[in-house]
Residue, then its C-alpha position, 0 to 999 in steps of 0.5 A: m500500499g502506498f500513499q497515493q490511494g489515501l491522497s486521492g481519497l482525501n482529494a476526492s472527499s474534500k471535493n465532495l465536501d465542497v459540493i455538499g457545502n455548496n448545496i447546503a449554502n444554497s438551500s434557500t436560493v431561488g431556482f438553485k439546482n443541487s449538485r452531486t459528486e461522481f467518482a471513478d476508480i483509477y488503475a495503472s496501465s498494465f499488461a498483467s492480469s487485472s486480478t493482480i493489479a491494485g487500484i491506485g486511488v479515486r478521482v472525481t469524474d464530474i460534478a453533475q447538477q440535478f435539475s429536478q423540480g423544486n417546491i413552489t412558494t407563492t408570493n405577493n409580486a405578480l412578476d415573480v414567476a415559477i416554472t412547473g416542468n421543464g425549461f429555462f427563462r431565456v435572458q439577455d445582458p446589455a451586451g446581447n449575451i444569452s443565458y438561461t435561468r430558473n430564477g423567476q425573481f423579475q422586476v421592471d427597471r426604469n427603462g421598462y425592461i423586465n429583468n433579473n439582476g440586470q439580465y433582460l427577460t426575452g420573449w415575443t413583443t407586440d406590434p405598436n399599431s395592431g397590439l398583436l404579438i410578433k412571433g418568429g425569429q429571435p426572442k427580444p427583451i420585453q420592454l413595457t410602455v409605462g407611459n400613456i397608452g393614448a385614448r380611443a373614441t367610441g366606435g374606433s376599435g374597428t370590430s363588428n358593431a363597434g360603438l355602443q351596445l345596449v341590451l334592455n327590456l321595455d315594459a310592455s304594460k306601460p301606457i301609450l303616451d299621446r304626443t299631442a299638445p296639452p291638455t289632450g296629450v303630454g306634448p313633446l319630450s322634455i328632459t326635465d319633465p318625466t311625464t313626457y317619456t316612459n323610461s331613460t338610461s345613460a351611457t358614457v362614450y369617449d371622443a378621440q381625445g379621451v374626453s368622456h361624454t354622457l348620452t342619455y336615452y329617452f324611451s317613450k311608448v307611443g303606440v302598440n309595440k312602438w317606442e320612440v327613442q330620443t337622445s340627449f348629448d351631454g345634457a343638451a335638448p334632444v332632437p325631436a323624433d320624426p314619426t316617418q322614420t325607423l331607426g337607421t332606415a332613411p339616409n336623412a334620418p336625424a342621428t339621435q332619434g328614431y323608433m323601435y318596433f317589437d312583434g307580438n312576442g316582445r322581440l325587437t323587429g327589423p325596420a326595413s319592412t311593413p309590417p317590420a320583419p322579425a329581428d332574426a332576419i337581420p344581423s343587428f339593429n343599429f343606427a349611427t350617432t353623429l356627435v360634436a365634441p365641444n372640446g375640439a376633438t375630431s368633430p363630429f365623431t360617429f359610432n353605431v348604437n346596437f339594440a340587438k337582443s332588447t325585448q318588450f316584456g311585461s316586466a319592469f324596465g331594466v338595462n341588462s348590459i351596456n358596453q362600448d369600445g372607447y376609453a380615456d388615456g391611461r397609464l400602466t398600473g399593474l401586470s399579470i402573467a398567464k400560464d402560457g407566458t402572456i403578459q397582460g398590462n392593467y391600465s388606470n383607464s380600466q383597460t387591459k392590453v397584452v404587452g408581450q409573451l415570455v418564452l422558455a428554452n430547453f436542451t437535449n442534455v441539461q446537465g451539459l449546460q455550463p454554470l455561470g453563477d447567479n443562478r444562470w447557465a450558458q449553452s455548451f457543446a454538451s448541452g446541444e442547441p436550445r429549443v425555444g417556444d411558448p410555455g406549455t408547448t412540446d416539452l416546455g413547462l407551464l408558468q405560475s405567476a406570483a410564485l417562485e421555485d425554491s431550491n431543490v436541495d433536500l437539507t436533511g439528505e445533504l446533512v446525512n451526506l455531509i456526515t458520510a463524506q466526513r467519515n470517508y475523509q477520516a477513513n482515507a486519513q487513516t490509510i495514510k496514517a497506517q502507511d506512515q506507521i509501516l514506513q516508520t517500522l521499516v526505518s526502525l529496523r536494525 
């Protein structure tokens, strides 16, 4: 027996103790992956039979990181993101160098970039005009627009029936109002005299500068299954109804008045035939509203008002829903991240907007990644090329917002490994001590 075996054992045990100590030190490090020391025996090259050759020690062949899933802990920060399953966040430094991490502790810097310790989170960005995600090519650092997002006039979304949609029920049991002059009738509509109309409701719309305006609709039952509709803009006097027009039928009809007709079953009917056609014979029931904004916004601004699905039943007047597609200017107030990595911005004007989508990357051999420190790894020849895609696709995991992946270190197991490694070190030291005693015996011979 020589000293070499014992020395190699001491070196290997010392390295093992270093690895175990590093695991224990990082037991609370977010996204940390523990390592294990892998050993191999050493034999001298010889033509002799292997059964007669004594090994000459041990060596460390690899310090292999174990990429098993860590526990998930919830937090109060929406930008904390945990990966459930395979994959790494793809991050980029200011010089353009790419690395990969499981540490999802992100924040927004003063320039609007989502980053972790100066490493920008990359993904798909949005087109500034359409707001759609731009996918394909290389993912880019995600930069948020934290300033004003601008306003949109009602009717400006470009979608079908863009504008104002009202679904309401008009009370069929209400009496018919006589529009002749008093004392025989109630006379024309007066917004200050509730006896001149049956019901009313208001809706808020926006001009191109994001200034809100109030539209008040006055509904008056003026015949069997026939309701007069007049509109007041910002409290102004309404335009008188034209009894010869039905909503949206005549090119010269005043934009802020008209009539709604219902069939015997209380369904809204189309205005194009006499008697009016059933509502299901037309796709919608619209009329254009042209308004002049007094604040100098694009004037006039025009949008559709849709009463489709409105009814006339013998129950109290009620507005089931009011929706419109305009909004005032707003600033970013918060973020949320979906399981598929879609980042949604919440704005002060109650609007939401997709501002990007983060991507994940995976490798054929994750243990071949090169550790860089700061919970980051770099691609290497051994790891293979990264496969980049949306979370939840192929072999990529899903995301959990407001959560972090803990270190995958089993502290109890590591403490047991520490005791074992310590005993191994002591045992190798004993072999050196025994060899020293043998040499001492030989030197002491007379």
